[in-house]
C-alpha positions as CSV (number, residue, x, y, z in Angstrom):
1,M,20.5,78.1,-34.6
2,Q,20.7,78.3,-38.4
3,T,18.2,76.1,-40.3
4,R,19.6,74.0,-43.1
5,T,17.6,73.0,-46.1
6,P,20.3,71.3,-48.2
7,L,18.1,70.1,-51.0
8,F,16.7,73.5,-51.8
9,T,19.4,76.0,-50.9
10,S,21.0,78.5,-53.3
11,V,24.2,76.7,-52.7
12,L,22.9,73.5,-54.3
13,I,21.1,75.3,-57.1
14,V,24.2,77.4,-58.1
15,G,26.5,74.4,-57.6
16,C,24.3,72.3,-59.9
17,L,24.3,75.1,-62.5
18,I,28.1,75.4,-62.5
19,I,28.6,71.6,-62.8
20,L,25.9,71.4,-65.5
21,V,27.8,73.9,-67.8
22,N,31.2,72.4,-66.9
23,F,30.0,69.0,-68.0
24,S,28.1,70.2,-71.0
25,I,31.4,71.4,-72.4
26,R,33.6,68.6,-71.1
27,A,31.4,65.8,-72.3
28,S,31.3,67.2,-75.9
29,F,35.0,66.8,-76.7
30,G,34.6,63.4,-78.3
31,V,32.3,65.0,-80.9
32,F,35.3,67.1,-82.1
33,Q,37.7,64.2,-82.5
34,I,36.9,63.4,-86.2
35,P,36.4,67.0,-87.4
36,I,39.7,68.3,-85.9
37,A,41.7,65.2,-86.8
38,S,40.3,65.3,-90.4
39,E,40.9,69.0,-90.9
40,F,44.6,68.8,-89.9
41,G,45.3,65.2,-91.0
42,W,46.2,64.2,-87.4
43,L,46.5,60.6,-86.2
44,R,43.7,59.6,-83.8
45,A,46.3,59.2,-81.1
46,E,47.3,62.9,-81.4
47,F,43.9,64.3,-80.6
48,S,43.4,61.5,-78.0
49,L,46.6,62.6,-76.2
50,A,45.2,66.2,-76.0
51,I,42.1,64.9,-74.2
52,A,44.2,62.6,-72.1
53,L,46.3,65.5,-70.9
54,Q,43.2,67.4,-70.2
55,N,42.0,64.6,-68.0
56,L,45.4,64.3,-66.2
57,A,45.5,68.1,-65.6
58,W,42.0,67.9,-64.3
59,G,43.1,65.3,-61.8
60,I,46.2,67.1,-60.7
61,G,44.3,70.4,-60.4
62,Q,41.5,68.9,-58.3
63,P,43.4,68.6,-55.0
64,L,45.1,72.0,-55.7
65,F,41.8,73.8,-56.2
66,G,40.3,71.9,-53.2
67,A,43.1,73.2,-51.0
68,F,42.9,76.7,-52.6
69,A,39.1,76.8,-51.8
70,E,39.6,75.7,-48.2
71,K,42.3,78.3,-47.6
72,L,41.1,81.3,-49.7
73,G,37.4,80.6,-50.3
74,D,35.2,78.6,-52.6
75,R,34.2,81.6,-54.8
76,A,37.8,82.6,-55.5
77,A,38.6,79.0,-56.6
78,I,35.5,78.8,-58.9
79,I,36.3,82.2,-60.5
80,L,39.9,81.2,-61.1
81,G,38.8,77.9,-62.6
82,A,36.3,79.5,-64.9
83,V,38.8,82.0,-66.2
84,I,41.4,79.3,-66.8
85,Y,38.8,77.1,-68.5
86,A,37.8,80.0,-70.9
87,I,41.4,80.9,-71.7
88,G,42.1,77.3,-72.5
89,L,39.1,77.0,-74.9
90,V,39.9,80.3,-76.6
91,L,43.5,79.5,-77.2
92,S,42.7,75.9,-78.3
93,S,40.4,77.4,-81.0
94,V,43.5,78.8,-82.8
95,A,45.8,75.8,-82.3
96,V,46.9,74.2,-85.6
97,T,49.4,71.7,-84.4
98,P,48.9,68.6,-82.2
99,E,51.5,69.8,-79.8
100,A,49.8,73.2,-79.3
101,H,46.4,71.6,-78.9
102,Q,47.8,69.1,-76.3
103,M,49.5,71.8,-74.2
104,L,46.4,74.0,-74.3
105,E,44.1,71.2,-73.2
106,I,46.1,71.2,-70.0
107,L,44.7,74.7,-69.3
108,V,41.2,73.3,-70.0
109,G,41.8,70.5,-67.6
110,F,42.8,72.8,-64.8
111,G,39.7,74.9,-65.6
112,I,37.5,71.9,-65.3
113,A,39.1,71.1,-61.9
114,G,38.3,74.6,-60.6
115,T,34.6,74.4,-61.6
116,G,34.1,70.7,-61.1
117,F,33.3,68.1,-58.5
118,G,36.1,68.6,-56.1
119,V,35.2,72.2,-55.3
120,I,31.5,72.1,-55.8
121,L,30.8,68.8,-53.9
122,A,32.8,70.1,-51.0
123,V,30.7,73.3,-50.9
124,V,27.5,71.2,-51.1
125,G,28.7,68.7,-48.6
126,R,29.4,71.4,-46.0
127,A,26.0,73.1,-46.6
128,S,24.2,69.8,-46.1
129,S,23.1,68.1,-42.9
130,P,24.7,64.7,-42.3
131,E,21.5,62.8,-42.8
132,N,20.9,64.5,-46.2
133,R,24.5,64.8,-47.4
134,S,24.5,61.6,-49.6
135,M,21.4,62.8,-51.5
136,S,22.6,66.3,-51.8
137,L,25.9,65.1,-53.3
138,A,23.9,62.9,-55.7
139,I,21.8,65.8,-56.9
140,A,24.9,67.9,-57.6
141,T,26.5,64.9,-59.4
142,A,23.3,64.4,-61.4
143,A,23.6,68.0,-62.6
144,G,26.8,66.8,-64.3
145,S,24.8,64.1,-66.1
146,A,22.3,66.7,-67.2
147,G,25.2,68.6,-68.7
148,Q,26.2,65.5,-70.6
149,V,22.7,65.2,-71.9
150,F,22.9,68.5,-73.6
151,G,26.6,68.9,-74.3
152,A,27.3,66.4,-77.1
153,P,24.1,67.1,-79.1
154,L,24.7,70.9,-78.6
155,A,28.2,70.5,-80.0
156,E,26.9,68.4,-82.9
157,W,24.3,71.0,-83.7
158,L,26.7,73.9,-83.4
159,L,29.1,72.1,-85.8
160,T,26.4,72.2,-88.4
161,T,26.2,76.0,-88.2
162,M,29.8,77.0,-87.6
163,P,33.4,75.7,-87.6
164,W,34.7,73.9,-84.5
165,Q,36.8,76.9,-83.6
166,Q,33.8,79.1,-83.1
167,V,32.1,76.4,-81.1
168,F,35.0,76.6,-78.7
169,L,34.5,80.3,-78.3
170,V,30.8,79.8,-77.6
171,F,31.8,77.3,-74.9
172,A,34.2,79.8,-73.4
173,A,31.4,82.4,-73.1
174,M,29.2,79.8,-71.4
175,I,31.6,78.9,-68.6
176,L,32.3,82.6,-67.9
177,G,28.5,83.3,-67.9
178,V,27.9,81.0,-64.9
179,L,29.9,83.4,-62.7
180,V,26.9,85.8,-62.8
181,F,25.2,83.4,-60.3
182,L,28.2,83.1,-58.0
183,P,27.0,85.8,-55.5
184,F,24.0,83.5,-54.7
185,M,26.3,80.7,-53.6
186,R,26.4,81.6,-49.9
187,S,27.4,78.5,-48.0
188,P,26.7,78.3,-44.3
189,A,29.4,77.4,-41.9
190,A,30.5,73.8,-42.1
191,P,29.0,71.6,-39.3
192,A,32.4,70.3,-38.4
193,S,33.3,69.1,-34.9
194,K,35.7,71.1,-32.7
195,A,38.3,68.4,-33.2
196,E,37.9,68.6,-37.0
197,L,38.3,72.4,-37.0
198,A,41.4,72.2,-34.8
199,E,43.1,69.7,-37.1
200,S,45.4,71.1,-39.8
201,L,45.4,70.2,-43.5
202,G,48.8,68.5,-43.0
203,G,47.4,66.5,-40.1
204,V,44.5,65.1,-42.0
205,L,46.7,64.3,-45.0
206,K,49.1,62.3,-42.7
207,R,46.1,60.6,-41.1
208,A,44.6,59.6,-44.5
209,G,48.1,58.6,-45.8
210,R,48.5,56.1,-42.9
211,D,45.0,54.6,-43.4
212,P,44.9,51.6,-45.8
213,S,41.3,52.3,-46.6
214,F,42.2,55.6,-48.1
215,A,44.7,53.8,-50.4
216,L,42.0,51.3,-51.4
217,I,39.5,54.1,-52.2
218,F,42.2,55.8,-54.2
219,L,43.0,52.7,-56.2
220,G,39.4,51.8,-56.7
221,F,38.5,55.1,-58.4
222,F,41.1,54.5,-61.1
223,S,38.8,52.3,-63.2
224,C,35.9,54.8,-63.0
225,G,38.1,57.4,-64.7
226,Y,39.5,55.0,-67.3
227,Q,36.0,53.8,-68.4
228,L,34.3,57.2,-68.4
229,A,37.0,59.1,-70.1
230,F,37.5,56.4,-72.8
231,I,33.8,56.3,-73.5
232,T,33.4,60.0,-73.5
233,A,36.3,60.6,-75.8
234,H,36.0,57.6,-78.2
235,F,32.5,56.3,-78.1
236,P,31.1,58.8,-80.7
237,A,33.9,57.8,-83.1
238,F,33.5,54.1,-82.1
239,V,29.8,54.2,-83.0
240,T,30.4,56.2,-86.1
241,E,32.8,53.7,-87.5
242,M,31.8,50.3,-86.1
243,C,28.0,50.4,-85.6
244,G,25.7,48.7,-88.2
245,P,23.7,51.0,-90.4
246,I,20.6,52.9,-89.4
247,L,17.8,51.6,-91.6
248,P,15.5,54.1,-93.4
249,G,12.0,54.0,-92.0
250,G,13.1,52.9,-88.6
251,I,12.4,54.6,-85.3
252,L,15.8,56.3,-85.1
253,H,15.4,57.6,-88.7
254,S,12.0,58.9,-88.0
255,V,13.3,61.1,-85.1
256,G,16.1,62.6,-87.1
257,I,19.0,60.2,-86.2
258,T,20.0,59.3,-89.8
259,S,23.7,58.6,-89.4
260,T,26.0,56.7,-87.0
261,S,27.7,60.0,-86.3
262,A,24.5,61.5,-85.0
263,L,23.9,58.2,-83.0
264,G,27.3,58.6,-81.5
265,A,26.5,62.0,-80.2
266,V,23.1,61.0,-79.0
267,S,24.6,58.0,-77.2
268,I,26.6,60.3,-75.0
269,S,23.5,62.3,-74.3
270,L,21.6,59.1,-73.4
271,I,24.3,58.0,-71.0
272,G,23.9,61.3,-69.2
273,L,20.1,61.1,-69.2
274,A,20.1,57.6,-67.7
275,N,22.7,58.6,-65.2
276,I,20.5,61.3,-63.7
277,C,18.3,58.6,-62.4
278,G,21.2,56.2,-61.6
279,T,23.0,58.8,-59.6
280,L,20.0,60.0,-57.6
281,F,19.2,56.3,-56.9
282,A,22.8,55.8,-55.7
283,G,22.5,58.8,-53.4
284,W,19.4,57.4,-51.9
285,L,21.0,54.0,-51.5
286,G,24.1,55.6,-49.9
287,K,21.8,57.0,-47.1
288,H,20.6,53.5,-46.2
289,Y,23.3,51.0,-47.1
290,T,27.0,50.5,-46.8
291,K,28.7,52.6,-49.4
292,K,31.7,50.3,-50.0
293,Y,29.4,47.4,-51.0
294,L,27.4,49.7,-53.2
295,L,30.6,50.8,-55.0
296,A,31.7,47.1,-55.4
297,G,28.3,46.3,-56.9
298,I,28.4,49.2,-59.4
299,Y,31.8,48.3,-60.7
300,T,30.7,44.6,-61.0
301,L,27.7,45.7,-63.1
302,R,29.8,47.9,-65.3
303,T,32.1,45.0,-65.9
304,I,29.2,42.8,-67.0
305,V,27.6,45.4,-69.2
306,A,30.8,46.3,-71.0
307,S,31.7,42.6,-71.5
308,V,28.3,41.7,-73.0
309,F,28.3,44.8,-75.3
310,I,31.7,44.1,-76.9
311,L,30.9,40.4,-77.3
312,T,27.6,41.1,-79.3
313,P,27.2,42.6,-82.7
314,I,27.3,46.4,-82.6
315,T,24.0,47.6,-83.9
316,P,22.0,50.8,-83.2
317,A,19.8,48.8,-80.8
318,T,22.8,47.5,-78.8
319,V,24.3,51.0,-78.7
320,L,21.2,52.4,-77.2
321,I,20.8,49.6,-74.7
322,F,24.5,49.9,-73.6
323,S,24.1,53.7,-73.3
324,V,21.1,53.3,-70.9
325,L,22.7,50.5,-68.8
326,M,26.2,52.1,-68.6
327,G,24.6,55.5,-68.1
328,A,22.7,54.3,-65.0
329,L,26.1,53.4,-63.5
330,W,28.1,56.3,-64.9
331,L,28.5,58.8,-62.1
332,A,26.8,56.8,-59.5
333,T,30.2,56.2,-57.9
334,V,30.8,59.9,-57.3
335,P,28.3,60.7,-54.4
336,L,29.2,57.3,-52.9
337,T,33.0,57.9,-53.0
338,S,32.8,61.5,-51.9
339,G,30.3,60.6,-49.2
340,L,32.5,57.8,-48.0
341,I,35.5,60.2,-47.7
342,A,33.3,62.7,-45.7
343,H,32.0,59.9,-43.5
344,I,35.5,58.5,-42.7
345,Y,37.6,61.7,-42.5
346,G,35.0,64.5,-41.8
347,I,34.0,67.4,-44.0
348,R,36.6,70.0,-43.0
349,Y,39.1,69.0,-45.7
350,M,36.7,67.0,-47.8
351,G,37.6,69.0,-51.0
352,T,41.3,68.3,-50.7
353,L,40.9,64.6,-49.8
354,Y,38.4,64.0,-52.5
355,G,40.7,65.8,-54.9
356,I,43.5,63.4,-54.1
357,V,41.3,60.4,-54.7
358,F,40.0,62.0,-57.8
359,L,43.6,62.2,-59.1
360,S,43.5,58.4,-59.4
361,H,40.3,58.8,-61.3
362,Q,42.0,61.1,-63.8
363,I,45.1,59.0,-64.1
364,G,42.8,56.3,-65.2
365,G,41.1,58.9,-67.5
366,F,44.4,59.8,-69.1
367,L,45.2,56.2,-69.8
368,G,41.7,55.4,-71.1
369,V,41.7,58.3,-73.6
370,W,45.4,58.0,-74.7
371,L,45.4,54.2,-75.0
372,G,42.1,54.4,-77.0
373,G,43.8,56.6,-79.6
374,R,47.1,54.7,-79.5
375,M,45.6,51.3,-79.9
376,Y,43.2,52.4,-82.6
377,D,46.2,53.6,-84.6
378,I,48.0,50.3,-84.1
379,Y,45.1,47.8,-84.4
380,G,42.5,49.8,-86.3
381,D,39.8,49.3,-83.6
382,Y,39.2,49.7,-79.9
383,T,38.8,46.1,-78.9
384,M,42.0,45.8,-76.8
385,V,41.5,49.0,-74.9
386,W,37.9,48.0,-74.2
387,W,38.9,44.8,-72.6
388,I,41.5,46.6,-70.4
389,G,38.6,48.6,-69.2
390,V,36.7,45.5,-68.3
391,G,39.6,44.2,-66.3
392,V,40.2,47.3,-64.3
393,G,36.5,47.5,-63.5
394,A,36.6,44.0,-62.0
395,F,39.7,45.1,-60.0
396,S,37.8,48.1,-58.6
397,A,34.9,45.9,-57.5
398,I,37.3,43.7,-55.5
399,V,39.4,46.5,-54.0
400,H,36.5,48.2,-52.3
401,L,35.5,45.2,-50.2
402,P,38.3,45.6,-47.5
403,V,37.6,49.3,-46.9
404,R,36.8,50.0,-43.3
405,E,33.7,52.2,-43.4
406,H,33.9,53.9,-40.0
407,R,35.0,57.3,-38.9
408,A,38.8,57.5,-38.6
409,P,39.9,58.5,-35.1
410,L,41.0,62.1,-34.8
411,P,44.3,62.9,-33.1
412,A,44.1,63.6,-29.4
């Protein structure tokens, strides 16, 4: 019998590396908002729509890549995703109109889907033993947070040495570079039951479609995408323009953070750093407690943190405090949501089912990014779109409570 060591296998290591690079690039796009819009004289909404379309394409591509991986192999899906990601970045680097940039970001979104959570978490989930699956998924998710730690500051630093077009080319080389490690991603056979293996993809989709709990999980993931995508795309600009000044001689000034622009990039990094701890803690909790109640609690805490932040004066101190608190809750929903799907519906088609639920996440992401830019252009600030995020967060906290957290019956 094959021995499984899910926390230390090459599958987990390579999966973490791919997600780390994926998220390093993806989390940096907010840093480019002001440089690109300023160079071409675009409205904030035009660049925001490009990132919104990227998020929507990511969501649409997630179940497609999940099904592709389950039919033709995980490695084939990851290679295709990386190539599409790189092509999108290269072509985006030469785009000079909002429409071209928006269309090309669709390619980037599909590339993110092929090298992101839907494919990688399914591989890790299948390689893990049931008792360690929640923690394994949390470790892989935390790798995305590690990417966020480095991505935005790396982009900010690269922009001081080269134009944004060349930074996009560097990022394209990075995502292709991870393919070197793909041969080490040898996943053992999934520990699925005979009934799971006998069930077709169409069968499990029908079964999930008839289950109200699947619909509730789908709806609940919407606010996660809305909040995360809005903050990732707009928070650097939000901090740059609305935060109080960084005083000379202060702690931030002494460590080289001398402008609100730099603070905006660092805040995204800090969110990612805090989320490494938060996600791992969520994975540990998911092994011992009911996942739906943990998810409801996370969304409730997000609602409180976002409300308090926007109601208080925005200073460097409150930006840092918000980044740490929101960061601890940032991707903590991912191992719990993916683990919940694996627990209820099994792991055979986990990638496809999680991809469908993730589509809701990315529809929320599309609206969060696009509304952020649109409402900024109309009202001159982000207050309205921020409060919408607070409202949908409260909705997600409520909608998870009726989920029936037990294994759905397989067809006879």
